[in-house]
C-alpha positions, 0 to 999 in steps of 0.5 A: 922309184916313187920320185921318178913316178912323181916327176912323170905325173907332174910332167903329164899334168903340166903338159895337160894344163898347157894344152888346156890353156892353149885351147882356151886361148885359141878359142878366145882369139879374134878373127883378123880384120878383113883385107881392105885392099880390094878395089871398089868401083862405086858411086856415092853410096853403092859399089861393086867390090872386085874380088878376082878377075880373069880374062873378060870376067870380073867376080865380086860383091855388091857393097853399100857405104854405111858410116864411111865403111863399105859393107856387103849387101844382101837382097831380101827374099821377095816376100819380106820387103819392108820400107826403110822407115819401118825399122 
């Protein structure tokens, strides 16, 4: 009886350790790189990334080229505009 109890205890501890390690590893996993197959309609350094289209409307984001990669652009609030030389 004691041998069975010990085996069950070891099994429970082993399963608990597997769950703990799985949770830790999952928390440390990196997010996959964003898809780069979307279409960018662009000039030299500013563009529009089309994310979906349907009918007569195209939906997307404004993007800018930084070091050869397209990055999403955001507009600053009206009260916080600064010249680029101030950075």
